[in-house]
MDAnalysis code that builds the backbone (N, CA, C; Angstrom):
import MDAnalysis as mda
import numpy as np

u = mda.Universe.empty(447, n_residues=149, atom_resindex=np.repeat(np.arange(149), 3), trajectory=True)
u.add_TopologyAttr("name", ["N", "CA", "C"] * 149)
u.add_TopologyAttr("resid", np.arange(1, 150))
u.add_TopologyAttr("resname", ["MET", "ASP", "ASN", "ILE", "GLN", "ILE", "ILE", "GLN", "MET", "ASN", "ASN", "ASN", "ASP", "ILE", "ASP", "GLU", "ALA", "ILE", "SER", "LEU", "GLU", "GLU", "SER", "HIS", "ASN", "ILE", "HIS", "ILE", "LEU", "SER", "LYS", "SER", "ILE", "LEU", "GLU", "ASN", "ASP", "LEU", "LYS", "GLU", "LYS", "ASN", "ASN", "TYR", "TYR", "LEU", "VAL", "ALA", "LYS", "SER", "ASN", "ASN", "MET", "ILE", "LEU", "GLY", "TYR", "ILE", "GLY", "ILE", "SER", "TYR", "VAL", "LEU", "ASP", "THR", "ALA", "ASP", "ILE", "ILE", "SER", "ILE", "VAL", "VAL", "SER", "HIS", "ASP", "TYR", "THR", "ARG", "LYS", "GLY", "ILE", "ALA", "SER", "LEU", "LEU", "LEU", "ASN", "SER", "ILE", "TYR", "GLU", "PHE", "CYS", "LYS", "GLU", "ASN", "ASN", "ILE", "SER", "ARG", "ILE", "MET", "LEU", "GLU", "VAL", "ARG", "GLU", "THR", "ASN", "THR", "VAL", "ALA", "GLN", "ASN", "LEU", "TYR", "LEU", "LYS", "HIS", "GLY", "PHE", "THR", "LYS", "ILE", "SER", "GLU", "ARG", "LYS", "LYS", "TYR", "TYR", "GLU", "GLY", "LYS", "GLU", "ASN", "ALA", "TYR", "ILE", "MET", "GLU", "LYS", "LYS", "ILE", "PRO", "ILE", "ILE"])
u.atoms.positions = np.array([
    [13.557, 8.283, -3.476],
    [13.176, 8.278, -2.138],
    [14.429, 7.119, -1.870],
    [15.405, 6.710, -1.029],
    [16.313, 5.325, -0.960],
    [15.825, 4.576, 0.243],
    [16.129, 3.944, 0.551],
    [16.277, 2.696, 1.386],
    [14.918, 2.776, 2.225],
    [13.919, 2.697, 2.292],
    [12.460, 2.668, 2.576],
    [12.098, 1.238, 2.706],
    [11.931, 0.686, 4.224],
    [11.414, -0.446, 4.259],
    [10.230, -0.546, 4.340],
    [9.442, -1.195, 4.469],
    [7.734, -1.626, 4.996],
    [8.033, -3.241, 5.414],
    [8.259, -2.966, 6.533],
    [7.926, -3.806, 8.009],
    [7.059, -3.601, 9.016],
    [6.521, -4.987, 9.653],
    [5.501, -5.639, 10.321],
    [5.655, -4.399, 11.614],
    [4.857, -3.710, 11.605],
    [4.736, -2.585, 13.271],
    [5.055, -3.425, 14.696],
    [6.188, -2.921, 15.441],
    [6.034, -3.713, 16.524],
    [5.803, -2.587, 17.766],
    [6.001, -3.442, 19.257],
    [5.899, -2.115, 20.558],
    [6.578, -0.874, 20.221],
    [8.180, -1.128, 19.612],
    [8.682, 0.007, 20.193],
    [8.235, 0.978, 18.710],
    [7.728, 0.803, 17.584],
    [7.181, 2.000, 16.914],
    [5.612, 2.317, 17.418],
    [5.024, 2.013, 18.266],
    [3.970, 2.704, 18.781],
    [4.082, 4.166, 18.909],
    [4.980, 4.745, 19.553],
    [5.097, 6.109, 20.176],
    [5.021, 6.795, 19.104],
    [6.396, 6.772, 18.217],
    [5.882, 7.182, 16.744],
    [4.987, 7.287, 15.915],
    [4.516, 6.173, 16.049],
    [3.270, 5.896, 15.541],
    [1.988, 6.926, 15.706],
    [1.855, 6.783, 17.260],
    [0.763, 7.893, 18.142],
    [1.161, 9.804, 17.374],
    [2.652, 9.996, 17.730],
    [2.885, 11.155, 17.372],
    [2.700, 11.512, 16.021],
    [2.956, 10.597, 14.930],
    [2.258, 10.557, 13.663],
    [0.793, 11.520, 13.213],
    [0.067, 10.161, 13.921],
    [-1.221, 10.673, 14.237],
    [-1.249, 11.869, 14.711],
    [-0.517, 12.355, 15.701],
    [-1.134, 13.297, 16.283],
    [-0.780, 14.694, 15.832],
    [0.437, 14.760, 14.789],
    [0.981, 15.936, 13.856],
    [-0.340, 16.144, 12.672],
    [-0.806, 15.014, 12.461],
    [-2.182, 15.301, 11.719],
    [-3.286, 15.723, 12.220],
    [-3.033, 15.897, 13.676],
    [-4.455, 15.976, 14.301],
    [-5.716, 15.187, 14.001],
    [-4.802, 13.465, 14.089],
    [-6.291, 12.661, 13.945],
    [-5.857, 12.165, 15.201],
    [-6.901, 11.219, 15.644],
    [-6.886, 10.549, 17.285],
    [-7.780, 9.828, 16.475],
    [-7.381, 9.022, 15.877],
    [-8.338, 7.134, 15.617],
    [-7.469, 6.135, 16.776],
    [-6.461, 6.165, 16.888],
    [-5.669, 5.070, 17.695],
    [-5.241, 5.855, 19.116],
    [-5.161, 5.074, 20.306],
    [-4.130, 5.878, 21.087],
    [-3.397, 3.908, 21.404],
    [-2.280, 4.726, 22.301],
    [-1.156, 4.189, 22.615],
    [-1.575, 2.392, 23.579],
    [-2.774, 2.714, 24.307],
    [-3.336, 0.961, 24.551],
    [-4.052, 0.784, 23.362],
    [-5.006, 1.345, 22.407],
    [-5.270, 0.314, 21.395],
    [-4.234, -0.526, 20.786],
    [-2.979, 0.472, 20.290],
    [-2.333, 0.093, 19.228],
    [-1.980, -1.075, 20.039],
    [-1.112, -0.942, 21.233],
    [-0.794, -1.860, 21.585],
    [-1.586, -3.451, 21.947],
    [-2.912, -3.287, 22.056],
    [-3.917, -4.015, 22.111],
    [-3.960, -4.807, 20.929],
    [-4.120, -3.753, 19.926],
    [-4.116, -4.466, 18.416],
    [-2.963, -5.020, 17.918],
    [-2.002, -4.928, 18.480],
    [-0.548, -5.479, 18.266],
    [-0.572, -6.957, 18.603],
    [-1.481, -6.882, 19.537],
    [-1.450, -8.447, 20.073],
    [-2.774, -9.130, 19.466],
    [-3.496, -9.137, 18.583],
    [-4.335, -9.461, 18.175],
    [-4.287, -9.993, 16.741],
    [-4.630, -11.407, 16.778],
    [-4.176, -12.020, 15.733],
    [-4.700, -11.530, 14.239],
    [-5.798, -10.766, 14.330],
    [-6.557, -10.504, 13.421],
    [-6.625, -9.007, 12.954],
    [-5.225, -8.515, 13.726],
    [-5.419, -7.162, 12.948],
    [-3.642, -6.854, 12.351],
    [-3.022, -6.070, 11.314],
    [-1.916, -6.567, 10.905],
    [-1.791, -4.877, 10.835],
    [-0.712, -4.343, 11.213],
    [-0.087, -3.250, 11.096],
    [1.447, -3.387, 10.371],
    [1.715, -2.562, 9.416],
    [3.150, -2.371, 8.764],
    [3.417, -0.981, 9.053],
    [4.923, -0.842, 9.100],
    [5.693, 0.638, 9.053],
    [6.342, 1.171, 8.041],
    [6.281, 2.133, 7.114],
    [7.618, 2.694, 6.471],
    [8.681, 3.332, 7.045],
    [9.430, 2.821, 6.810],
    [10.840, 3.342, 7.683],
    [11.555, 3.431, 6.864],
    [12.630, 4.907, 7.459],
    [13.915, 5.248, 6.510],
    [14.666, 5.712, 7.234],
    [15.581, 5.372, 7.109],
    [17.079, 5.691, 8.658],
    [16.607, 5.381, 9.886],
    [15.770, 4.737, 9.963],
    [14.856, 4.205, 11.779],
    [13.770, 4.489, 12.086],
    [13.520, 5.870, 11.063],
    [12.688, 6.666, 11.214],
    [11.196, 6.654, 10.618],
    [10.051, 6.013, 11.446],
    [8.805, 6.236, 10.689],
    [7.828, 7.476, 9.927],
    [8.580, 6.976, 8.437],
    [7.257, 7.835, 7.447],
    [6.088, 7.693, 7.484],
    [5.501, 6.574, 7.439],
    [3.725, 6.259, 8.120],
    [3.754, 5.051, 7.867],
    [2.543, 4.586, 7.965],
    [1.844, 3.090, 8.558],
    [0.617, 3.395, 8.177],
    [0.421, 1.889, 8.105],
    [-1.190, 1.752, 7.795],
    [-1.327, 0.035, 8.930],
    [-2.596, -0.036, 8.806],
    [-3.331, -1.340, 10.146],
    [-4.764, -1.672, 9.373],
    [-4.585, -2.505, 9.665],
    [-6.090, -3.293, 9.011],
    [-6.376, -4.623, 10.308],
    [-7.793, -4.557, 10.061],
    [-8.612, -5.523, 10.926],
    [-8.665, -6.744, 9.830],
    [-8.814, -7.707, 10.606],
    [-9.467, -8.440, 9.525],
    [-10.168, -10.093, 9.830],
    [-11.576, -10.282, 9.111],
    [-11.859, -11.400, 9.458],
    [-12.419, -11.995, 7.908],
    [-12.412, -13.196, 8.229],
    [-12.333, -14.785, 7.047],
    [-11.952, -13.205, 5.741],
    [-12.683, -13.475, 4.889],
    [-12.011, -12.687, 3.438],
    [-12.397, -11.536, 3.183],
    [-12.541, -10.655, 4.658],
    [-12.563, -9.039, 4.176],
    [-11.435, -8.208, 5.606],
    [-11.320, -7.244, 5.190],
    [-10.360, -6.368, 5.794],
    [-10.937, -4.948, 5.836],
    [-10.504, -4.542, 7.141],
    [-10.400, -3.510, 6.926],
    [-9.457, -2.348, 7.397],
    [-9.575, -0.908, 6.461],
    [-8.174, -0.394, 6.644],
    [-8.364, 0.388, 8.336],
    [-8.094, 0.309, 8.969],
    [-8.431, 0.993, 10.082],
    [-7.616, 2.948, 10.352],
    [-6.029, 2.500, 9.938],
    [-5.985, 4.034, 9.711],
    [-4.486, 3.514, 8.736],
    [-4.186, 4.837, 8.001],
    [-2.881, 4.989, 6.788],
    [-2.750, 6.583, 7.200],
    [-1.532, 6.728, 7.761],
    [-0.705, 8.074, 7.964],
    [0.435, 7.933, 6.963],
    [0.515, 9.032, 6.900],
    [2.244, 9.240, 6.161],
    [2.831, 10.472, 7.151],
    [3.504, 10.937, 7.357],
    [4.010, 12.340, 7.471],
    [4.273, 13.158, 6.747],
    [3.440, 14.144, 7.545],
    [4.106, 15.826, 6.891],
    [5.150, 15.875, 5.535],
    [6.136, 15.359, 6.240],
    [7.292, 15.877, 5.135],
    [7.144, 15.270, 4.054],
    [6.576, 13.662, 3.904],
    [6.736, 12.587, 3.091],
    [5.435, 12.336, 2.432],
    [4.385, 13.149, 2.701],
    [3.055, 12.831, 1.509],
    [3.635, 13.337, -0.013],
    [2.236, 12.682, -0.814],
    [2.886, 12.786, -2.297],
    [3.905, 12.025, -2.559],
    [5.498, 10.943, -2.220],
    [5.981, 10.786, -2.557],
    [5.882, 8.878, -2.398],
    [4.664, 8.804, -2.708],
    [4.599, 7.313, -2.398],
    [4.922, 6.509, -1.485],
    [4.723, 6.722, -0.218],
    [5.143, 6.329, 0.724],
    [3.664, 5.342, 0.905],
    [2.365, 5.791, 0.747],
    [0.904, 5.556, 0.776],
    [0.874, 4.441, 0.160],
    [1.262, 4.271, -0.855],
    [1.135, 3.729, -2.191],
    [2.159, 2.300, -2.118],
    [3.264, 2.337, -1.465],
    [4.139, 1.513, -0.450],
    [3.178, 0.234, 0.153],
    [2.249, 1.289, 1.298],
    [2.190, 0.663, 2.158],
    [0.709, 0.087, 1.872],
    [0.085, 0.717, 1.194],
    [-0.653, -0.063, 0.775],
    [-0.952, -1.296, -0.088],
    [0.075, -1.353, -0.981],
    [0.639, -2.158, -1.739],
    [0.856, -3.534, -1.244],
    [1.495, -3.181, -0.086],
    [2.182, -4.524, 0.636],
    [0.873, -5.203, 1.728],
    [-0.138, -3.993, 2.041],
    [-1.410, -4.548, 2.096],
    [-2.075, -5.484, 1.526],
    [-2.085, -5.539, 0.160],
    [-2.646, -5.939, -1.007],
    [-2.057, -7.379, -0.813],
    [-0.750, -7.557, -0.895],
    [0.382, -8.638, -0.908],
    [-0.135, -9.354, 0.480],
    [-0.259, -8.970, 1.409],
    [-0.173, -9.609, 2.649],
    [-1.824, -10.796, 2.504],
    [-2.984, -9.638, 1.905],
    [-4.238, -10.143, 1.660],
    [-4.080, -11.360, 0.553],
    [-3.540, -11.281, -0.464],
    [-3.539, -12.183, -1.062],
    [-2.520, -13.248, -0.718],
    [-2.117, -13.112, 0.321],
    [-1.217, -14.184, 1.361],
    [-2.138, -15.081, 2.040],
    [-3.154, -14.051, 2.154],
    [-4.347, -15.022, 3.451],
    [-5.627, -14.977, 3.002],
    [-5.803, -15.047, 2.051],
    [-7.311, -15.329, 0.917],
    [-7.895, -14.248, 1.497],
    [-8.147, -12.871, 1.665],
    [-8.500, -11.677, 1.906],
    [-8.756, -11.496, 0.558],
    [-10.010, -11.246, -0.036],
    [-10.547, -10.770, -1.344],
    [-11.595, -9.101, -1.455],
    [-11.287, -8.985, -0.173],
    [-11.707, -7.577, -0.064],
    [-11.723, -6.494, 1.257],
    [-11.139, -5.047, 0.307],
    [-10.921, -4.442, 1.846],
    [-11.443, -3.334, 1.781],
    [-11.986, -2.981, 2.950],
    [-12.983, -1.554, 2.771],
    [-12.363, -0.741, 3.838],
    [-13.013, 0.485, 3.869],
    [-12.403, 1.456, 4.145],
    [-13.571, 2.867, 4.504],
    [-13.398, 3.832, 5.526],
    [-14.163, 4.859, 5.081],
    [-13.336, 6.129, 5.215],
    [-13.778, 7.065, 4.640],
    [-12.926, 7.803, 4.222],
    [-13.738, 9.226, 4.613],
    [-13.206, 10.219, 4.823],
    [-14.248, 11.741, 5.163],
    [-14.935, 12.101, 3.594],
    [-16.075, 12.777, 3.437],
    [-16.647, 13.108, 2.098],
    [-15.079, 14.104, 1.590],
    [-14.664, 15.058, 2.405],
    [-13.975, 16.306, 2.606],
    [-12.220, 16.061, 2.248],
    [-12.627, 14.545, 2.609],
    [-10.698, 14.264, 1.937],
    [-10.708, 13.838, 0.442],
    [-10.862, 14.832, 0.418],
    [-10.479, 14.339, -1.668],
    [-9.083, 13.738, -2.016],
    [-7.891, 14.575, -0.996],
    [-6.656, 13.644, -1.661],
    [-6.972, 12.107, -1.339],
    [-7.238, 12.041, -0.257],
    [-7.376, 10.148, -0.112],
    [-8.104, 9.420, -0.713],
    [-9.694, 10.465, -1.031],
    [-10.030, 9.471, -1.798],
    [-9.484, 9.228, -3.481],
    [-8.612, 10.334, -4.000],
    [-8.301, 9.894, -4.950],
    [-6.696, 8.914, -5.029],
    [-6.364, 8.856, -4.380],
    [-5.457, 7.467, -4.307],
    [-6.298, 6.561, -3.767],
    [-7.065, 6.587, -2.588],
    [-7.729, 5.494, -3.226],
    [-8.542, 4.458, -4.488],
    [-8.788, 5.641, -4.842],
    [-9.624, 5.709, -6.562],
    [-8.571, 4.782, -7.766],
    [-7.024, 5.628, -7.124],
    [-6.198, 4.943, -7.935],
    [-5.581, 3.711, -8.024],
    [-5.774, 3.447, -6.435],
    [-5.590, 1.509, -6.152],
    [-6.569, 1.011, -6.435],
    [-7.878, 1.331, -7.038],
    [-9.120, 0.558, -7.574],
    [-9.955, 0.456, -6.686],
    [-9.896, 1.197, -5.512],
    [-11.413, 0.902, -4.723],
    [-12.452, 2.219, -5.568],
    [-13.116, 1.378, -4.761],
    [-14.554, 2.171, -5.803],
    [-15.616, 2.207, -4.198],
    [-16.487, 3.960, -4.278],
    [-17.039, 4.000, -3.840],
    [-18.832, 2.993, -3.493],
    [-19.248, 2.421, -2.310],
    [-20.207, 1.449, -2.479],
    [-21.093, 2.373, -1.544],
    [-21.014, 3.017, -0.850],
    [-22.143, 3.366, 0.173],
    [-21.742, 5.212, 1.111],
    [-22.475, 5.455, 1.755],
    [-21.720, 6.751, 2.830],
    [-22.780, 6.798, 3.781],
    [-21.842, 7.099, 4.850],
    [-22.640, 7.225, 6.108],
    [-22.859, 8.641, 6.326],
    [-23.938, 8.903, 7.056],
    [-24.618, 10.345, 7.229],
    [-23.227, 10.928, 8.608],
    [-22.970, 11.698, 8.615],
    [-22.978, 12.651, 9.934],
    [-21.967, 11.626, 10.443],
    [-20.878, 10.381, 10.298],
    [-20.667, 10.096, 10.663],
    [-18.929, 10.251, 11.559],
    [-18.795, 11.105, 11.033],
    [-17.233, 11.861, 12.237],
    [-17.738, 13.176, 12.720],
    [-17.899, 13.202, 13.899],
    [-18.106, 13.846, 15.244],
    [-19.612, 13.985, 14.982],
    [-20.294, 13.390, 14.186],
    [-21.804, 13.734, 14.363],
    [-22.271, 15.077, 12.863],
    [-21.030, 15.014, 12.450],
    [-20.969, 16.385, 11.243],
    [-20.510, 16.176, 9.704],
    [-19.557, 15.099, 9.885],
    [-19.343, 14.862, 8.720],
    [-19.660, 13.562, 7.876],
    [-19.860, 13.859, 6.380],
    [-20.650, 12.396, 6.018],
    [-18.674, 11.241, 5.742],
    [-18.979, 10.400, 5.503],
    [-17.803, 9.235, 5.506],
    [-18.668, 8.209, 4.137],
    [-17.371, 8.328, 3.089],
    [-17.719, 7.262, 2.513],
    [-17.204, 6.046, 2.186],
    [-17.624, 5.086, 1.759],
    [-17.154, 3.613, 2.338],
    [-16.696, 3.746, 0.905],
    [-15.504, 2.569, 1.186],
    [-15.123, 2.490, -0.115],
    [-14.511, 0.753, -0.166],
    [-14.090, 0.230, -1.327],
    [-14.287, -1.088, -1.189],
    [-13.530, -1.558, -2.218],
    [-12.318, -2.535, -2.144],
    [-11.481, -2.539, -3.487],
    [-11.431, -4.472, -3.488],
    [-11.790, -5.028, -4.096],
    [-11.372, -5.954, -4.550],
    [-9.772, -6.756, -5.026],
    [-9.925, -8.343, -4.222],
    [-8.320, -8.336, -4.195],
    [-8.459, -9.707, -5.026],
    [-7.808, -9.992, -5.978],
    [-7.734, -11.271, -6.814],
    [-7.212, -12.654, -6.217],
    [-8.014, -13.179, -5.822],
    [-6.965, -14.071, -4.872],
    [-6.294, -15.527, -5.734],
    [-5.069, -15.491, -5.935],
    [-4.939, -16.255, -7.004],
    [-4.604, -18.134, -6.622],
])
């Protein structure tokens, strides 16, 4: 794929990011939450763009040396094309630059595609939350250590 830019999300990207979530039937963020998150200094969102179209995005919230992935979503048309890896790699660079040595996330136990992506990126399962999603589905808690140079 040509001409993919990974850049910091801004307010002009919000509607398209929310539409991307809705296309996946995900409702993690709302427009107002995303607007507020972009104002907070301890949140960091990136978008993958090509031809001014958002292919995917990732958001983290961080405190001291730990970041939590809030959401990572890639357009159905661009899954399995390396977009999620580009976004994750960009987050790792941000973490290194900001002395963040650990990234955490929750993933549905049935979402094996995401789990495999995270495992490929060096995340390990460290815990499980019973009935975390809608009071029905378990979540795996995963962690990745980031070497600080």
